N, C-alpha and C positions, 0 to 999 in steps of 0.2 A: 311284717314278712320280709326275710332277707332276700334280695336279688343279686343275681351275678351276671356278669358279661358272657355272651356266648363264647363257646369254646372254638377255638380255630381247628380246621381240619387237621393241621399238622399234629397238634395236641391230642385230638381225639384219636388219630390213628396210632400215635405213639402209645397212648394209654391202653388201647385195644391190644396192641403187640405185647406190652408188658404183661398185662392182665391174663392175656391168651397163653403166654408162655408159662405162667404160674399155674393156670388151671390145667393145661395139658400135662405138665410134669406131676402135679399133685394128684391128679386123677389116675394117671398111669400108676403112681406108687400105691394109691389106695386100692385100685382094683387088683394089683399085684398081690396085696396082702390078703384080699378076699379069696384068691385062688390058691395061695400058699405054694408057689413053686419051690423046689428044693433050694434054690439059691437065696430066695427071700427068707425062708425058715433059717437057713444057715447064719446069713448075715445078722438077723434079729437075735438069734439065740447067742451069737458071738458078742453081741452088745449087752448081754445079760438078762435079756427078757425071755420069759418062758414061751414056749411055742402057743400055749393057750390063748395068749393076749393078742396074738397077730391079727386074726379076724376082727375081734372088736376095734382094734387100732385102724384097720382098713375101713371099717364102717364109719367111725369117727371122722377120719380124714376124708372120705368120699362125701359124707354129709356136708361137712364144713366147706369143701370145695364148691359144692353145688350151691350152697347158701351164698357163697362169694361170687359165684358166677351169675346169679340172678340179680339184675340191676336194682330192684328195690330192697334187697336184703344184702347188697354188697358190703356195706360197712360193718353190719353184724358178722358177716362171713369173714371179713379181715381181723376182727377182734379175735374170732375163734381160731383161726389159722395162726395168728400171732402166738397164741397160747400152745398150739401144736408144735410150731417151729421151735418155740422156747424149749419145749421138751426134747426135740431133737438135739438142740445145742447142748443142754445139760447131759444127755446121753453121751455125747462124744467127749465132753469135758471129763465126765466120771471115767470114761474108758481110756483117758489119756491120749486120745488121738491127736494128730497134728493140726495146725491152724486151718488148713483147708476144709476138713470135715466139720470143724466147729463153725467157721465162718460161712459155710455154703448155706445153711438154713437162715442165717441172718441176711444174706444177700436176697433170698427169696422173700424174706419179710420186707425188705426195702422196696422190692419190685412190686409186691402186691399192694402195698400202700401207695407206691409211686403211680401205679396205674389208675388208682382212684383219685390221687391228688391233681393228676394232669386233666382229667375230664370233669371234675366237680369243683367249681370255684369256691363253694361253701367251705371246703376244707382249708382253704388258704386263710380263713380267719381263725382257724384252730390249730393249724401246724405250719411250721414248727413252732411259731410263737402264737399264743392265744390272745386275741384282742379282746376288749372288755365286753363282757356278755351283757345283753339287753337285760334291763332290771326284772328280777324275779320277785315274787311275793315273798314276804317275810317267812311264811310257813314253808315254802318250798326251799328258800335259803337255808333256813335253820335245819330242816330234814336232811338236806344234802351235806351240811357240815357234820351233823351227828352221824350220818351213815359212814363217812370215811374216817371217824375217829378211830374205830376199832382196828381196821387193817393197817392204818398208819402207825399206831402204837405197837402192834404186833410186829410189823416189818422193822421199825426202829429197834425195838428189843432184840429181834433175831439178829440184826446187824450187830448190835453191841456185843452179844454173846460171841459172834464170829471174831470180833476184835480182841476180846478178852480171852477167848479160847479156853474155857474151863474144861476139865477133863471129861465130864459126862457129855459135853457138846462134841468133843473131838470123837468120843467113843461112838455117839449116835451117827454122826456123819461117816464114820469108818464102816459102820455097819451098812450104811447105804452106798458104800462103794467109793467115798470121796477121800482122797489123801490129804493129810494135814497140810501140805504145801499149797493147796488151793483154797483153804479156809478163809485166810485173810482176804484174798481176792474176791471171793464171794461176798464177804461182808462189805467191802468197798463198793462193789457193784449194787448190792442191795441198798446200802444207805444212799448212794449217788442217784439212783432211780427214784427212790422215796422222796429226796429233796427236790428233784426235778418236778415230781408229782405235786409237792406242797406249794411250789412257787405258782401263783396264778397264771403268769405268762407262759408257762410250760407245762401245764397240768395235763393237757390232753396227750403231750408227747410222753410225760412221765407215765401216765395210765398205760399207754402202749407197751413202754419199756418194762413196766412191772407186770403186764399181762405175759410177757414173754418169760420173765423171771418166775412167776407163779406157775407157768406151764411147765418150766423145768422141775419145780418142786412137785407138781402133779405126776410127771413122768417118773421122777425118782421113787415115789411111793407105789406107783403102779408096778414098777420093775420088781419090788420085793414083796408084792402082794399085800401092801398095807392099805390103810384107809387113806383115800386121796381127796376127800371132799373139802377139807378146810382150805387148802389153796384156791379152789374154785369158788367158794363162798366169799373169800377175801377179794378175789377179782370181781365178783358180782358187786360187792359193797364199793369198791373203788370206782367203778364205772357208774354205779347208782348215784353215788354222791355228787358226781359231776353232772349227771343226767338230770337230776332234780333242780340244779342251779342254772342250768344253761339251755335255754330252749333251742339253740341251734342243734345240739345233740339230739333232741327230741324230735327234730325234723329229719334226722338221718338214721336213728336208731329206734326200734328194730326195723321198721319199714320206712324207707325214704319217701318222703312227701314230693 
């Protein structure tokens, strides 16, 4: 069983402030979507989303934020909110907004993980560099490796297509609202995050980054009323592969021990 040193009062309060700011802002955003005032409806539809998805988005955001606010499920909540915030980033990228709207959800992602990092020393062995995991059984080790093969191959292939930019890929991304000028940047981002995930020392950081990226893919499909389950399944497989191979994650997700 992994033990950690007690957290100082300064770090504890700093973590509470960081997490509290995230929770208050996201709860306010989620509740606003539930009540659908005119300003929220206007802002959401201007970003290309139909008004019919506003309440479901509010429900998802509120539930994920509550899961994050509960200490025993905070790590699971952070993963879920990372995906949601990744969707916000993708939305502003597609809309061609400036750097501030694009980086604002990224900053909140850093804050929500930063709050957890300051108050739980067990994350220090996982982020930003992952130390060697305790020995796992061969069955768990191989099951974890097999689980992550499919998402890694799909992500690498997707990045390759964005680098080569065949006409059908450009046409498909254009239908989702993405300009050709951002396709190569998306490919670079996708490839970089996947490589970070594949490197054992940065696997958890890579999983967090890919969660945000896949959240963006999910939001893209939601906006056009398309099937959106594939990015979610890939995210589950990415985390599942590490979950089986590293008992430290099993002590944190889904319920913190």
